[in-house]
C-alpha positions as CSV (number, residue, x, y, z in Angstrom):
1,M,39.0,74.7,6.0
2,Q,37.8,74.0,9.6
3,F,34.4,75.7,8.7
4,R,34.0,73.4,5.7
5,T,34.9,70.4,7.8
6,T,32.4,71.4,10.5
7,I,29.6,71.8,7.9
8,L,30.4,68.5,6.4
9,L,30.3,66.7,9.8
10,L,27.0,68.4,10.6
11,V,25.5,67.4,7.3
12,T,26.7,63.8,7.8
13,C,25.2,63.6,11.3
14,L,22.0,65.1,10.0
15,L,21.7,62.5,7.2
16,T,22.6,59.7,9.6
17,Y,20.0,60.7,12.1
18,N,17.4,61.1,9.4
19,A,18.2,57.6,8.0
20,Q,17.9,56.1,11.5
21,A,14.6,57.9,12.1
22,Q,13.2,56.6,8.9
23,K,14.1,53.0,9.9
24,K,12.4,53.4,13.2
25,K,9.3,55.1,11.7
26,P,8.8,53.9,8.2
27,N,6.5,56.0,6.0
28,K,3.3,54.0,5.6
29,D,2.5,55.7,2.3
30,V,5.6,54.2,0.7
31,E,5.7,50.7,-0.5
32,I,9.2,49.1,-0.1
33,I,10.1,46.5,-2.7
34,N,13.0,44.1,-1.9
35,F,15.0,43.0,-4.9
36,G,17.2,40.7,-2.9
37,D,18.7,37.5,-4.3
38,S,16.6,34.3,-4.3
39,E,18.6,32.7,-1.4
40,S,18.0,35.5,1.0
41,T,14.3,35.5,0.0
42,S,13.9,31.8,0.6
43,K,15.7,31.9,3.9
44,N,13.8,35.0,5.3
45,D,10.4,34.6,3.8
46,R,9.8,30.9,4.3
47,V,7.8,30.1,7.5
48,Y,8.7,26.9,9.3
49,H,6.0,25.4,11.5
50,G,8.3,23.0,13.1
51,L,6.1,19.9,12.6
52,I,4.8,17.9,9.7
53,L,2.2,15.2,9.9
54,K,2.3,12.9,7.0
55,T,1.3,9.5,5.5
56,S,1.7,7.5,2.4
57,P,-1.3,7.4,0.0
58,V,-0.3,4.1,-1.5
59,S,1.0,2.0,1.3
60,F,-2.3,0.4,2.0
61,I,-1.9,-1.6,-1.2
62,F,1.0,-3.5,0.5
63,G,-0.9,-4.1,3.7
64,R,0.2,-1.3,6.0
65,Q,-0.8,2.3,6.7
66,P,1.5,4.5,8.8
67,I,1.1,8.0,10.2
68,E,4.4,9.8,10.8
69,L,5.4,13.0,12.5
70,E,8.5,14.9,11.5
71,K,10.1,17.5,13.9
72,E,12.8,19.9,12.7
73,L,15.8,19.8,15.1
74,K,18.4,21.8,13.2
75,D,18.5,23.5,9.7
76,Y,20.2,20.3,8.5
77,M,18.5,17.7,10.6
78,S,15.0,16.4,11.6
79,L,13.6,13.4,13.4
80,Q,10.7,11.4,12.1
81,A,8.7,8.9,14.1
82,G,5.7,6.9,13.1
83,V,3.0,4.4,14.2
84,G,0.5,2.5,12.1
85,V,-1.4,-0.6,11.4
86,T,-0.7,-3.7,9.3
87,F,-3.4,-5.8,7.6
88,E,-3.9,-8.1,4.6
89,P,-2.4,-6.6,1.5
90,L,-4.8,-5.3,-1.1
91,W,-2.4,-6.7,-3.8
92,A,-2.2,-10.3,-2.8
93,G,0.5,-11.0,-5.4
94,Y,2.9,-8.6,-3.8
95,E,4.6,-11.2,-1.6
96,E,4.9,-13.5,-4.6
97,L,6.6,-10.7,-6.6
98,V,9.0,-10.0,-3.7
99,N,10.0,-13.7,-3.5
100,E,10.6,-13.8,-7.3
101,I,12.8,-10.7,-7.1
102,N,14.8,-12.3,-4.2
103,E,14.8,-15.7,-5.9
104,E,13.2,-17.3,-2.9
105,V,10.8,-20.2,-2.7
106,D,7.3,-19.1,-1.5
107,G,6.4,-21.6,1.2
108,Y,7.7,-24.6,3.1
109,Y,8.2,-27.9,1.3
110,E,10.6,-29.9,3.5
111,S,9.1,-30.3,6.9
112,E,10.8,-32.9,9.1
113,Q,8.0,-33.4,11.5
114,W,5.8,-35.3,9.0
115,A,6.3,-38.6,7.2
116,I,4.9,-36.9,4.1
117,D,5.0,-33.2,3.9
118,E,2.3,-31.0,2.4
119,P,3.6,-27.8,0.8
120,D,2.6,-24.7,2.8
121,I,2.2,-21.6,0.5
122,Y,2.4,-18.6,2.8
123,S,1.1,-16.1,0.2
124,D,-2.0,-18.2,-0.4
125,Y,-4.8,-15.8,0.8
126,T,-7.6,-18.2,-0.3
127,I,-7.0,-20.1,2.9
128,R,-5.8,-17.3,5.2
129,K,-6.8,-13.8,6.1
130,G,-4.7,-10.9,7.3
131,K,-5.6,-9.6,10.7
132,P,-4.7,-6.2,12.2
133,G,-1.1,-5.8,13.5
134,F,1.0,-2.7,14.2
135,L,4.2,-0.9,13.3
136,V,6.5,1.7,14.8
137,S,9.4,3.5,13.2
138,V,12.0,6.1,13.9
139,S,14.3,7.9,11.5
140,P,16.8,10.8,11.9
141,R,17.0,12.7,8.6
142,L,20.0,14.7,7.3
143,F,19.3,17.4,4.7
144,F,22.2,18.1,2.3
145,E,21.4,21.8,1.7
146,S,20.8,22.7,5.4
147,D,17.5,24.1,4.4
148,G,15.3,22.8,7.2
149,F,12.7,20.3,6.0
150,E,13.2,21.0,2.4
151,G,15.6,19.4,-0.2
152,M,17.4,16.1,-0.6
153,Y,18.1,14.0,2.4
154,I,19.5,10.7,3.6
155,A,18.0,8.9,6.6
156,P,18.7,5.7,8.5
157,V,15.4,4.0,9.4
158,L,14.6,1.6,12.2
159,R,11.2,-0.1,12.0
160,Y,9.4,-2.8,13.9
161,S,6.2,-4.4,12.6
162,V,3.9,-7.3,13.4
163,Q,1.8,-9.0,10.7
164,N,-1.0,-11.3,12.0
165,F,-2.9,-14.0,10.1
166,E,-5.5,-16.6,10.5
167,V,-5.3,-19.7,8.3
168,Q,-7.7,-22.5,8.0
169,K,-6.8,-25.8,9.6
170,V,-7.1,-29.2,7.8
171,Q,-9.5,-32.0,8.9
172,E,-7.2,-34.4,10.7
173,G,-7.2,-38.1,10.1
174,L,-8.0,-38.1,6.4
175,P,-5.8,-39.5,3.6
176,Y,-6.1,-36.1,1.8
177,I,-6.1,-32.4,2.6
178,Q,-9.5,-30.9,3.4
179,R,-9.7,-27.4,4.9
180,I,-12.2,-26.7,7.6
181,D,-13.7,-23.5,9.2
182,D,-11.5,-23.8,12.3
183,V,-8.4,-21.6,12.1
184,Q,-5.0,-21.3,13.7
185,K,-3.0,-18.1,14.2
186,E,0.1,-17.1,12.4
187,H,2.4,-14.1,12.8
188,V,5.5,-12.5,11.3
189,K,7.6,-10.1,13.5
190,N,9.8,-7.9,11.4
191,F,12.7,-5.6,12.3
192,D,13.9,-3.5,9.4
193,L,17.3,-1.8,9.3
194,L,17.3,0.5,6.2
195,V,18.7,3.6,4.6
196,H,16.4,6.0,2.7
197,Y,17.4,8.6,0.1
198,G,14.9,11.1,-1.0
199,G,13.6,14.6,-1.4
200,Q,11.0,16.8,0.2
201,N,9.2,19.9,-1.1
202,L,7.4,22.4,1.0
203,Y,4.3,24.3,0.0
204,P,2.2,26.9,2.0
205,K,0.6,24.2,4.1
206,L,1.3,20.9,2.4
207,T,4.4,18.8,1.7
208,F,5.3,16.2,-0.8
209,E,8.1,13.6,-0.5
210,W,9.6,10.7,-2.5
211,F,12.1,8.2,-1.3
212,L,14.1,5.1,-2.3
213,G,15.5,2.7,0.3
214,A,17.4,-0.5,0.8
215,G,18.5,-2.6,3.8
216,I,17.9,-5.8,5.7
217,R,14.7,-7.3,7.2
218,F,15.1,-9.7,10.2
219,R,12.0,-11.9,10.6
220,N,10.7,-14.0,13.5
221,N,8.0,-16.3,12.0
222,L,5.3,-18.5,13.5
223,R,3.6,-20.4,10.5
224,Q,1.3,-23.2,9.8
225,D,2.9,-26.6,8.8
226,V,0.5,-29.4,7.7
227,G,1.3,-32.8,6.5
228,Y,0.7,-36.6,6.9
229,D,1.8,-38.6,9.9
230,G,3.2,-42.1,9.9
231,F,-0.3,-43.5,9.3
232,Q,-0.7,-41.2,6.2
233,A,-3.4,-39.3,8.0
234,S,-3.5,-35.5,7.6
235,A,-2.6,-33.4,10.6
236,N,-2.1,-29.8,11.7
237,G,1.1,-28.4,12.9
238,E,3.1,-25.2,13.2
239,R,6.8,-24.1,12.8
240,E,8.8,-21.3,14.3
241,F,11.8,-20.0,12.4
242,K,14.0,-16.9,12.0
243,D,15.4,-15.6,8.7
244,K,16.6,-12.4,7.1
245,K,16.3,-10.9,3.6
246,F,17.5,-8.0,1.6
247,R,14.8,-5.4,1.2
248,L,14.2,-2.7,-1.4
249,E,11.7,0.1,-0.8
250,A,10.2,3.1,-2.7
251,G,7.3,5.3,-2.0
252,I,5.8,8.8,-1.6
253,R,4.4,10.7,1.3
254,V,2.1,13.7,1.6
255,G,2.0,15.8,4.7
256,F,0.4,18.8,6.4
257,Q,2.5,21.4,8.2
258,L,1.2,22.0,11.7
């Protein structure tokens, strides 16, 4: 009985040593195929580069072009920050559409600094031109599936942007409005407080992302205000005001894994 037990222990030790030796020195002539489950494969085989550089291929239509950098912090969290430029929107009717959706009047019709007010239409790009501005943003992003950069996420977004314009002045002293080549400057400073919900897919080097968002935009405006003085003569003026509006967003981003 003791002899059989001794033989069994020796065989067990020999098999254990042989198995360990094979792990340390795998046979190069043998191809090992792993039939593990999809979850372990995705976790172990996927390579995270830690950074994604991305932009939106359609945002220029709306007068802005950001470049954003996303950094993975945890398997469930990343931080995205961006900078960019603002300019005259390619789709000039975009602001009119936004005002229609928000049921807002486009322009200023009730100026108190003039005896007779002349309506100021702020989406009229026949008399104004967009000039370069800038934007900055930051957004911590929480991924539901704790799968790094990939999957569905929710993200608060803080964004500050400045839109600059030049608008033609009117010839002063006339009993009618006549635009001249001389211009005055306008600007709109925006602070956006938003929440984005979206999803991101990873590919060997590229990424694709879609998102929907909603929130509040706080605006600090400096705008043209023309009208007629007490002598019914046209004159140039400006107005400063603050307002806020509900904002909806949707878009896509493409990125490159660094």
